[in-house]
N, C-alpha and C positions, 0 to 999 in steps of 0.2 A: 839834863835836857828834858824839856816838857814833852810828854807823849801827845801825838796827834790824835784828835778825836775822829769819829766816823765822818766820812765825807757827807757834805750837805746833799739832800735829795735833789734830783733833777726836777725842777718845777715846770709843769706843763699847764699853761693857761689856755682854757677853751672858751672862746667867745660865743655866747648863745644869745638868742633874741626871740621875740614872739614870731612863731611860724618856722622856727628852726627845724631842719630835718632830723628826726630823732636818731636815726641810724648813723648820721654823720657824727653825732656825739658819742653814741654808745659803742660803735665799732672801734675807733681808735682808743677809747677809754679802756675797753677790754684788753686790747693789746698791751698797753702800759701796765694795767693792773696784773695781767697774767705774767708779764715780765718780772714783776716784783716777787712773784712766787718762786722764780728761778734765780733770785739773787740781785736783781736790779733794784734801784731806789728812785722811783718816780712819785712825785706828789702832784695829784691832779687838782686844779683849781678852776671851778666853773665860774665864769664872770659874765655879767650882763651889763648893758650900757648904763643901767640905773641902779644896779645892785639888788634888784628884786627878782623873784622867780619869773619864769616865762612859760608860755604855752607853746608846746611843740607842734609839729605838723600833724600829729595824731590826736591832738587835744590833751595829751598827757602833760601835766605840769612838771617843769624841771626846776628844782631848787638850785640856787647858786650860792657860792661861797664868798663872793666879793663883787664889788663894783669895779668895772673895767678901769676906772680912774684912780683906784686906790694905789698907794705907793708900794707896789709889789714888783720885784724884778722877776723875769721869766727866762728860763733856758730855752723853752720852746713855746710858741703861741700857735694855736690852731683856730682858724676861723671856719666855723661850720657853714653849711649852705641852707638855702630855703627856696621853696618853689617860686616865690614872687620876685626874687632878686634879678633874674634876667629880663623881667617885663616892665620894671619901673625904676626910677632913680633910687639909689640907695639913700636912706634917710640920714640927715646930718648927725643925729645922735649915734647911730651905728658906725658911721664913718669916723667920728671923733673917738669912739671907743676902740676901733681897730687901729687907728693911728697911735693912740696913746699906749696900747698894749705892745704894739710893734716897736715903738721907741724904746721900750724897756726890755726887749727880748734879744737873745743871741741869734735865734733863727725864727722865721715866720713861715707859716704854711696855711693852705686853705684846703677844704674838702669840698668837692663838687662845685656848686654855684657860689660857694664862699669866695671863689676867684673874682667874682664881680665886686665884692666888697674891697678886696685888695686892689683891684684895678681902679675902682672909683677913688680909692684913697691915694692913688699915685704910687703904690708900692710895687707895681709890676712894670712900670715904665722902662722900656728898653730891655726887658727880660723875656725869656721863653716861658710859656705857661700853658696850662690846659684846664679844661673843665668838662662837665658832662657832655657826651657827644651830641646831644640834642641842642646844645647851646654854644658850641665852639664857633659857629659862624657869627652868631650875635656878638660874642665876645670880641672876635676879630674886627667886625664892622664897627662896633662901638668904641674900641680902643685900638686903633691902627698902629700905635706905637709898641704894642705887644706882639711878639712872635708866637702866635698860637699854634700848638702842636695837637691837631685834632685826634690823632690815633693813640696818643700816649696814655698809659694808665696813671702815671705821675711824672712830673718834670721837676728836676732840681736845677736851679740857676743860682749859683753861689749859696747864700744862706736863706734863699727863698724857695719854698716848695709849693707846688700846686698838684691837685689830684683830680682824676676823672670822677664820675658819678658815684655817689652813695657808698657802696661797699668798697670802692677803690680807696676810701679812707683807711681801710684796714691794710691794704697794700702799702700805702704811704707810711702809716705808723710802723709797720714792720721794717721799712727802709730806714726810718729814723732810728729805730731800735738797733738795727744793724750798724748804722754809723756810730752809735754810742757804745755798743757792747760787742760788736762782731757778729759774724754769720752764725756761729754755733748757737748762741742764745736766741737769736732771731728764729733760727730753724726750730728750736725746741718750742717756742711760743706758737709758731705757725702750726706745728704738729699737734700741739695741745688744743688749739682752736679749730683744727681740721680745715685749714685753708692753705693755699699755695704760699710758699715763701716768696716766689717770683711767678706771678701769673703768666702763663704762656699766651702770646698774642697780645694785640692791642684792643682798643675800643671798637675797631671795625667789626669784630665778631659779634658784637651786641647790637650794632646799628644797621639799618637798611643802607644799601650802597648808594641809593639816590634818595636823599631826604629833603632836598630843596624844592621849592615850588616850581611848577612848569609854567612857561609863558602863557598867559590866558588868551591872548589873541595875537597870533603870528602865523606865518606860513608853516611853521614847524608843528603847530598844535596837532593837526590831523595826523602828521607823520609820527609824532611821538605816541599817539594813541594806537596807531597801527603796529608800531614796534612792540609796545607793551602787550597788545592783544595776541601777538604771534612771535614770541622771542626767537623761536627756532627758524623763522622764515629767512628768505634771502634779503639781507639788509646791507648789502654792499653799497659803497658810496655811489656808483653809477646808477644802481636801482633806486636808491633813495632820492637822488637828484632828479631822476626822471619822473618820480611821483609828484614832485612839486614844480616841475618844469623850470629848473634852474641848473646851472653848471655845477660840476662837482666842487669847483673852487668856491663858488658863491655859497653852496651848501655848507662848506667847511667854515666860511666866515659867519654864517648865520648861527651855527652851533656854538662857535667860539664866543660870539657876541652875547647870545641869549643864555647859554648853559655853561660857558667857560671850559668847554672840552670839545674834542673832535667827535665826528659822528661814530667812528669806530669805538672810541672809548665809551660813549653813551650806550651803544648797543651791547658792549661787553658787560657794563654794569647792570643793564636791564636783564641780561641773561644770567648774571650772577645772582640777582635777587630772585629770579625764577628758580634757579637751582637750589638756593637756600630753602625756598618754600617746599620744593619737592623733597629735599633731604629731611626737612622738619616733618613732612607727611609720611616718611618711612621709605621713600624710593631708595634704591641702591645708587652708589656713585655713578655707575655705568648708565643706569636709566636716567638719572638726573642730567648727566652730561648730554645725552642724546635728546631728551625732551626740551632742554633749555637752549639747544643750538650750539653747544660747544664742540660737538663732533666726536670727541674722544674723552675718556676719563683723564688722560694726561693733560689735555688742554684745560679741563675744569680744575685739575689740581694746581696747575701753574697760576690760573686766575685767582684761586682761593689764597694761595700762599702770598701772591703779590698784593692783593687788596685786603685780605682778612688777617693774614699772618699765621694761619693754621691750615692744615689740609682739610679737604671735604670730610674725610672720615672722622678726624678729630672734632670738627665742628658738629657733625651729626651726633657724636657720642655725648657732647656737652648739652645740646639743645633739643634732642628728640623728646617726644612726649614721654611722661612717666607711665602712661597707660600702655602696657605691653601685653 
């Protein structure tokens, strides 16, 4: 009986292009390369739409191993992101490359704004997905057939994976590694790279709570400015309604129509952003809760856990200044 030879390496094709975010490429590549040191067998193949080297976001040149249209089969395809992808239509050459590589892959994934490439190629239709928190609204608005999960670090929907911004590509690569080789190997790689195996909390801890534009000209404009100027003030619905001479019910309709939320939720998010700034500046949780208008540390803690996914203390430990 013939002896079986060693298993073929798991081939990972990484699609790169001019303007590609360098860390989107380097982060996952390091995960798979480090895994090889612990006994895995990954083969990394960098591909471009034309088979030539590309210029990354930093200006550094990235050499490639193959043309995306070469006859290579992939176990995993990673589509990296780029700063311009959310702001303009994805070029036909890049779309063709993504579709061709995906056609020959067992599983497909995107890093950061690479989700816009997969979405434009029709590979996310009817699926759940995510991208960098700054661009989740654009992704949802541009591709309503996708169920965008704005707080997720990464999303798996069948054999298609998408990740949040930049370093979340490392989280995604660790998840792929765990799928392939189990938690123990993934844990060793995470420890070696000094990163979390599973990052606590979602994207909310990195993003402002209110990142959308405010209505430029409406009865709410002055009211929103007043709330932002004094987060701890009395912003009950009756008081807010009285300021703009409308009923509480009409005020609620205005908020829902223009901001997509209730007055109470808007006030809470303004206070949450204020509390974040105070924690960043070194205030205690008790002081931040009082100055931001939460009334008690417990109220602030509940709001943080609900909206951010971590406690105020944990948030402060992660994001406070290194200047102590």
